[in-house]
Every structure is written in structure tokens, then in C-alpha cells.
C-alpha positions as CSV (number, residue, x, y, z in Angstrom):
1,M,76.0,45.4,9.3
2,S,75.6,43.4,6.1
3,V,72.5,43.8,3.9
4,L,71.4,42.2,0.6
5,T,71.2,44.5,-2.3
6,A,68.3,44.3,-4.8
7,S,70.5,42.1,-7.0
8,G,71.4,39.9,-4.0
9,K,67.8,39.4,-3.1
10,A,67.0,38.4,-6.6
11,F,70.0,36.0,-6.7
12,L,68.9,34.4,-3.5
13,A,65.3,34.0,-4.5
14,I,66.1,32.6,-7.9
15,G,68.6,30.2,-6.4
16,V,66.2,28.9,-3.8
17,V,63.3,28.5,-6.3
18,T,65.6,26.8,-8.9
19,L,67.0,24.4,-6.3
20,L,63.5,23.4,-5.1
21,L,62.3,22.9,-8.7
22,G,65.3,20.8,-9.5
23,V,64.8,18.6,-6.4
24,I,61.0,18.2,-6.9
25,F,61.2,17.3,-10.6
26,G,64.5,15.6,-10.5
27,Y,66.4,17.9,-12.8
28,G,70.1,17.8,-11.9
29,T,70.9,20.8,-14.0
30,L,68.4,22.9,-12.1
31,V,69.8,21.7,-8.8
32,A,73.3,22.6,-9.9
33,F,72.2,26.0,-11.2
34,G,70.4,26.7,-7.9
35,L,73.4,25.7,-5.8
36,A,75.7,27.9,-7.9
37,L,73.5,30.9,-7.3
38,L,73.4,30.3,-3.6
39,A,77.2,29.7,-3.6
40,V,77.7,33.1,-5.2
41,T,75.6,34.8,-2.6
42,L,77.5,33.0,0.2
43,I,80.9,34.1,-1.4
44,G,79.6,37.7,-1.4
45,R,78.7,37.4,2.3
46,L,82.2,36.2,3.2
47,W,83.8,38.9,1.0
48,V,82.2,41.7,2.9
49,L,83.1,40.3,6.3
50,R,86.3,42.3,6.0
51,R,84.4,45.6,6.2
52,P,86.4,48.8,6.5
53,R,86.8,50.3,9.9
54,V,87.2,54.0,9.4
55,S,86.8,56.8,11.9
56,A,86.3,60.4,10.8
57,E,86.5,63.9,12.4
58,R,84.6,66.6,10.6
59,E,85.0,70.4,10.4
60,V,82.6,72.6,8.5
61,I,84.2,75.7,7.1
62,P,82.7,78.2,7.5
63,V,79.8,77.2,9.8
64,R,77.7,80.2,8.5
65,V,77.7,81.2,4.9
66,R,75.6,83.4,2.6
67,S,73.7,81.5,-0.1
68,G,76.0,80.9,-3.1
69,R,79.2,81.3,-1.2
70,P,81.6,78.4,-0.9
71,A,81.5,76.1,2.1
72,R,83.5,72.9,2.7
73,S,83.4,69.8,4.8
74,V,86.9,68.9,5.9
75,L,87.2,65.2,7.0
76,T,90.1,63.7,8.8
77,V,89.7,60.0,8.0
78,R,91.6,57.3,10.0
79,N,91.9,53.6,9.3
80,S,91.1,52.3,12.8
81,G,91.2,48.6,11.7
82,R,94.0,46.1,11.5
83,R,93.9,45.7,7.7
84,T,94.7,48.0,4.8
85,T,91.6,49.6,3.3
86,T,91.4,49.7,-0.5
87,G,89.6,53.0,-0.5
88,G,86.4,53.8,-2.4
89,V,83.4,56.1,-2.4
90,A,81.7,56.8,0.9
91,L,78.5,58.8,1.3
92,E,78.2,61.9,3.5
93,S,74.7,62.9,4.5
94,F,73.9,66.5,3.8
95,G,70.4,67.4,4.9
96,Q,68.1,65.0,3.0
97,A,70.7,64.2,0.3
98,A,74.0,62.3,0.2
99,L,77.3,63.5,-1.2
100,P,79.9,61.1,-2.6
101,V,83.2,61.3,-0.9
102,Q,86.3,59.6,-2.3
103,I,88.2,57.9,0.5
104,P,91.8,56.9,-0.3
105,G,93.3,53.5,0.6
106,L,94.8,53.7,4.1
107,E,97.3,51.6,6.1
108,P,96.3,50.6,9.6
109,G,96.4,53.8,11.8
110,E,97.0,56.0,8.7
111,R,95.1,59.3,8.4
112,A,94.1,61.3,5.4
113,T,92.3,64.6,4.9
114,V,89.4,64.7,2.4
115,V,87.7,68.0,1.4
116,T,84.2,68.1,0.0
117,D,82.4,71.1,-1.4
118,L,79.0,71.6,0.2
119,P,76.0,72.9,-1.8
120,T,74.9,76.4,-0.7
121,D,72.5,77.2,-3.5
122,R,69.5,77.3,-1.2
123,R,69.2,78.7,2.3
124,G,68.6,76.5,5.3
125,V,70.2,74.8,8.3
126,F,71.8,71.5,7.1
127,R,73.1,68.6,9.1
128,V,76.5,67.5,7.6
129,G,77.1,63.8,8.3
130,P,77.2,61.1,9.3
131,L,79.7,59.5,6.9
132,D,78.6,56.0,5.6
133,V,81.6,53.9,4.6
134,T,80.5,50.7,2.8
135,R,82.1,47.7,1.1
136,S,80.4,45.6,-1.6
137,D,81.3,42.2,-3.0
138,P,82.5,42.0,-6.7
139,F,79.0,40.9,-7.8
140,G,77.2,43.7,-6.0
141,L,75.0,41.3,-4.1
142,I,75.8,42.3,-0.5
143,K,77.1,45.5,1.0
144,S,78.4,46.1,4.5
145,G,79.6,49.2,6.2
146,E,79.5,51.4,9.2
147,S,78.2,54.9,9.9
148,E,80.5,57.4,11.6
149,E,78.2,59.2,14.1
150,G,79.9,62.6,14.2
151,V,77.9,65.3,12.5
152,G,78.4,69.0,11.8
153,R,75.9,71.8,10.9
154,L,75.9,74.4,8.2
155,W,73.8,77.6,8.3
156,V,73.2,78.9,4.8
157,H,71.9,82.4,5.2
158,P,69.6,84.1,2.6
159,L,71.2,85.9,-0.3
160,T,71.2,89.6,0.3
161,H,71.4,92.6,-2.0
162,D,73.0,96.0,-1.3
163,L,70.3,98.4,-0.2
164,R,70.2,102.0,0.9
165,P,68.7,102.0,4.4
166,F,65.3,103.5,3.6
167,P,63.5,104.5,0.4
168,A,63.1,108.2,1.5
169,G,64.6,110.8,3.9
170,I,65.8,110.1,7.4
171,A,63.4,110.7,10.2
172,R,64.6,112.9,13.0
173,D,64.3,111.3,16.4
174,L,65.2,113.6,19.3
175,E,65.6,110.8,21.8
176,G,67.7,108.7,19.5
177,P,69.2,105.3,20.3
178,E,71.8,105.3,23.0
179,S,75.3,104.4,21.8
180,G,78.8,104.5,23.0
181,E,79.9,105.2,19.5
182,A,77.4,107.6,18.0
183,L,77.3,107.8,14.2
184,E,77.9,111.0,12.2
185,G,74.9,113.4,12.3
186,G,73.2,115.1,15.2
187,V,75.3,113.6,18.0
188,T,74.5,114.8,21.5
189,F,75.5,113.9,25.1
190,H,73.0,111.6,26.8
191,T,74.4,110.4,30.1
192,L,77.4,108.9,31.9
193,R,77.8,105.2,32.6
194,E,80.5,102.9,33.9
195,Y,83.2,101.8,31.5
196,V,82.6,98.4,29.7
197,R,85.5,96.6,28.1
198,G,85.6,97.5,24.5
199,D,84.4,101.1,24.9
200,D,86.2,103.8,23.0
201,L,88.8,105.2,25.5
202,R,88.3,108.7,24.0
203,L,84.9,108.7,25.6
204,I,86.3,108.4,29.2
205,H,85.0,111.3,31.4
206,W,88.0,111.8,33.6
207,A,86.4,114.2,36.1
208,S,83.6,111.8,36.9
209,T,86.1,109.0,37.0
210,A,88.2,110.8,39.6
211,R,85.1,111.7,41.7
212,S,83.5,108.2,41.7
213,G,86.6,106.1,41.7
214,K,85.2,104.1,38.8
215,M,86.0,104.5,35.1
216,M,83.1,106.5,33.6
217,V,82.4,107.1,29.9
218,R,80.2,109.5,28.0
219,H,77.1,107.9,26.5
220,N,76.1,109.7,23.3
221,V,73.0,109.5,21.1
222,D,72.5,110.3,17.4
223,T,69.4,112.3,17.0
224,H,69.3,111.7,13.2
225,Q,69.2,107.9,13.6
226,P,66.6,106.1,11.4
227,R,64.3,103.6,12.9
228,S,62.6,100.9,10.9
229,L,59.7,98.5,11.5
230,V,59.5,95.6,9.1
231,I,56.4,93.3,8.9
232,F,57.1,90.0,7.2
233,D,54.0,88.2,6.0
234,T,55.0,84.5,6.2
235,R,51.7,82.9,5.4
236,A,51.9,80.0,2.9
237,A,48.6,81.1,1.2
238,G,50.4,84.2,-0.1
239,Y,53.3,82.6,-1.9
240,D,54.7,79.9,-4.1
241,H,58.2,78.6,-3.4
242,K,60.0,81.1,-5.6
243,T,58.1,84.2,-4.4
244,F,58.6,83.2,-0.7
245,E,62.4,82.9,-1.2
246,D,62.5,86.3,-2.9
247,A,60.6,87.7,0.0
248,V,63.0,86.2,2.5
249,R,65.9,87.7,0.6
250,A,64.3,91.1,0.6
251,V,63.8,91.0,4.4
252,A,67.4,89.8,4.9
253,S,68.6,92.6,2.7
254,I,66.7,95.3,4.7
255,V,68.0,93.9,8.0
256,T,71.5,93.7,6.7
257,A,71.4,97.3,5.4
258,S,70.1,98.5,8.8
259,A,72.6,96.5,10.8
260,R,75.6,97.6,8.7
261,R,74.8,101.2,9.5
262,N,73.9,100.5,13.2
263,F,70.3,101.7,12.5
264,E,67.5,100.5,14.8
265,Y,65.1,98.0,13.3
266,R,62.4,95.7,14.5
267,L,61.3,92.7,12.5
268,V,57.8,91.2,13.2
269,M,56.5,88.1,11.4
270,T,53.0,87.0,11.1
271,D,53.9,83.6,12.6
272,G,54.7,85.4,15.9
273,T,58.5,85.6,15.5
274,E,60.1,89.0,16.5
275,L,63.7,90.0,15.9
276,S,65.5,93.3,16.3
277,H,68.7,95.2,16.2
278,H,69.4,94.2,19.8
279,M,70.3,90.7,18.6
280,A,73.5,89.8,16.8
281,T,73.1,90.0,13.1
282,A,74.3,86.4,12.7
283,T,71.5,85.3,15.1
284,V,68.9,87.2,13.0
285,M,70.2,85.6,9.8
286,D,70.2,82.2,11.4
287,R,66.5,82.6,12.1
288,L,65.9,83.7,8.5
289,A,67.9,80.7,7.3
290,E,65.8,78.2,9.1
291,M,62.3,79.8,8.7
292,G,59.6,78.4,6.4
293,M,56.2,79.5,5.4
294,S,53.6,79.4,8.1
295,L,50.1,78.0,8.0
296,S,48.7,80.4,10.6
297,G,49.0,84.1,11.3
298,N,47.1,87.2,10.2
299,L,48.6,90.2,8.6
300,G,45.6,92.4,9.5
301,H,45.8,91.5,13.2
302,V,49.6,92.2,13.2
303,L,49.0,95.6,11.6
304,D,46.1,96.5,14.0
305,G,48.3,95.6,17.0
306,L,51.1,97.9,16.1
307,I,52.3,100.2,18.9
308,T,51.1,103.8,18.7
309,D,54.4,105.4,19.6
310,T,55.7,105.2,16.0
311,G,56.9,108.8,15.4
312,G,59.8,109.0,13.1
313,V,59.6,105.3,12.2
314,S,59.5,103.9,8.7
315,L,57.2,100.9,8.1
316,T,58.0,98.2,5.5
317,V,55.5,95.4,4.8
318,V,56.9,92.5,2.9
319,T,54.1,90.3,1.6
320,G,52.8,88.0,-1.2
321,R,49.1,87.9,-2.1
322,I,47.3,90.5,-0.1
323,E,43.6,90.7,0.6
324,P,41.4,93.8,0.6
325,V,40.8,93.5,4.4
326,E,44.6,93.6,4.9
327,L,44.9,96.7,2.7
328,A,42.3,98.3,4.8
329,A,44.4,97.5,7.9
330,L,47.4,99.1,6.2
331,N,45.3,102.2,5.5
332,R,44.4,102.4,9.2
333,V,48.0,102.5,10.4
334,R,49.6,104.4,7.5
335,D,49.4,107.8,9.3
336,K,51.3,106.5,12.3
337,F,54.5,106.2,10.3
338,E,56.9,108.6,8.7
339,I,57.3,106.4,5.6
340,T,55.3,103.3,4.5
341,T,56.6,100.9,1.9
342,I,54.8,97.8,0.6
343,A,57.1,95.2,-1.0
344,Q,55.0,92.6,-2.7
345,F,56.2,89.3,-4.3
346,A,53.3,87.7,-6.1
347,P,52.5,86.2,-9.5
348,P,51.4,89.0,-12.0
349,D,47.7,88.1,-11.7
350,F,47.8,88.9,-8.0
351,A,50.1,92.0,-8.1
352,L,48.6,95.1,-6.6
353,Q,47.6,97.7,-9.1
354,R,46.9,100.2,-6.3
355,G,48.5,100.2,-2.9
356,V,47.9,102.4,0.1
357,A,47.5,106.2,-0.1
358,D,50.8,108.0,0.3
359,A,52.7,104.6,0.5
360,L,55.4,103.4,-1.8
361,L,54.4,100.2,-3.6
362,L,57.2,97.9,-4.9
363,S,55.6,95.0,-6.7
364,S,58.6,92.9,-7.8
365,A,59.1,89.8,-9.8
366,S,62.3,88.9,-8.0
367,S,64.5,90.0,-5.1
368,E,66.9,91.5,-7.7
369,D,64.1,93.5,-9.1
370,F,63.1,94.6,-5.6
371,A,66.6,95.8,-4.8
372,R,66.7,97.9,-8.0
373,S,63.3,99.5,-7.2
374,W,64.2,100.1,-3.6
375,N,67.5,101.8,-4.4
376,Q,65.9,103.9,-7.2
377,A,63.3,105.1,-4.7
378,T,66.0,106.3,-2.3
379,R,67.3,108.7,-4.9
380,L,64.0,110.3,-5.5
């Protein structure tokens, strides 16, 4: 499709007006000047009729990446037209932005690979593509091109910091999470179950296998396994852009620390979203990558609705500005948990001076500051 640029529209308008004035008032010079401007516009239109015909196949490597890590769009570009293309700069859509891509000149049927670095400085889910290949006349009056419909997708996960699992001792849970590969600690036999592909062959219970005719394995539990409940206050009223991003990074760091050690966790957000250790870590991080601040939700209601069976569970509340009524709700549930931590990200004027009785308050200016405070607390 051919379109007039801003310069092209100006040329056309001036040409028409000048031509009309020359005809009306009988000025031959104006008529000639107007015709010249219109002729230049027509030449530009004819020039771009030979628009490039380029097809492209795209691969995003990797599809998921942590914020700040490298990611690339690898384009295999092919000249699907009958004429040689001269090459030039195409534009590849990336989210709401456009990235310049240098396309080489190609003979008919020739292919070339073009690699573009993708920005990963902020988290999110970004559509990569389509590729817009355009051609302009020498005067910049008209441009013509086509858009390659193929698109990719890039998940930029939140930046995470290395954390110890909990800012205090490990709670003893005599029931423990069931696991085919129990961690070091108070490991005890729980039950027998049928073998599932990928189970450790050392756990096969041969006597039961012989009796049942089915491959049976021991199912162990770790009675010293920590469990964590994380409440994430996502309400827009509590944050500005920076403090919310710091809060997301803190939540992602806690989740990553728990998942890395195969610890149980449950993540509840005030917008109604719930995630847990039962989900693949990549899925949890995908959700954190795409989430934004919510206009609804109530931290106090979430806290008041917590389950009562919380023995041996640590509670971490990640929040921004917090109101007295919400502090009161925290005080009501504090005794249900082995450990309570409040991680607050708010401007200095709204930082809590006092938290909840017997709770650890981490009021942080950044996610890096939070990580230092958290890890320092684990050594106390």
C-alpha cells in the first residue's frame, strides 16, 4: 500500500493551489511551478510501485528471559519478488515500540539471517513483530511497503535477587509435603505409590513390586520442610511505578528462593490471583511478568480470610502504602503464623515507623535494599 508522507501531502497541496492560482490569474510561471510540483509527486508514486516483496520467519531466543538478560530476534528474510531488492532499514514492532532492522540487498529467492537485540530492561510480555518493510521515493514524498504478519512473543520475567528462604528459623511440620525425592533433614517414609516415569530408581520397593505386579516406589516426606504464605498487595493506590516494580521483584525473589529449594509456598494477590509451588516456576514467573497494578482488592479482607490451619507457616506481606485498618487486620492474624514479615515499598513519607507486634518490618527503598535486609535478618 502506498501512502503520502507529510512532505508528500504538502507538495501535493502546494502544487494544486499554485496551479489553480496560476490558471485563475493568468500567471504562466505559477502554472509551470504547480505542474512541476505535481509531476514530482507523480514520479514518486511511480518510483514506489516497485515495492520490495520480502517474507520473514522469526525466532525469539530465548522465549523467556530475566529482566536485563540478553534476548534476540532471529529473522530469516527472503526476497520473494522477481526483482533484486536494494536493502534498507525495516521496522520490527516490539510491544508499543518499533526497532530498526537493517535488511541487506537480496537477489530473487535469496535468503539472509538478521539478528536484532531485544530490549529486556523492563518486565512484561511483548509481541515481537510484524516486520514492516517499506520503500520511499528519493524525495521522501511517498512510501510503500508491506507488513509481514508473523509474530513472536517474549516474556521478560522480573529481576530477582538471591534470598535465603525465610528470615528466621525453619518451622517443623510433622506432616510435611509429600515428595519422591525428599530433601535433607527429617526424612521419613510416608506411603507407597505406583512408579511414575522419572522417579528415582533407588526408591523402588521391590517386595511390594513383586506382590502387586506393578512397579512401586517409596513416597517420602521431609518433616523439616518450610512452608510460606506470601500476600502481595497489588492495589494501585499503594504505589508509584518504581515502588510497584520493586515490590514485584521482591515477590519474584521470594518465590524463586522457595522453588529453588523445593519449599512449599502459596502466593495470594489482592486482585484475586493465586499461585503456588504446585505450578511450574516458569508459569508463576510468566504471571508475574504480565501483571500490573489493580484498581480493586482489599488487603484487610484477604488477611481476614486466611485459613486457620497455618501451623508452622511463615507469612510475608509485600505492600506499599498501608492503612491503619490493614495493620489492625495484620495484628488479628499474626498469632496464626510461625513468622510474620512485612515488606513495604513506599515513599519515605508513607513508610511505617511501627509495624505489627512480633513481626519483622522491612521498609525498603528498592528491591536491592530489601534483599540485603532480608538476608541480614536470616542470620539473626
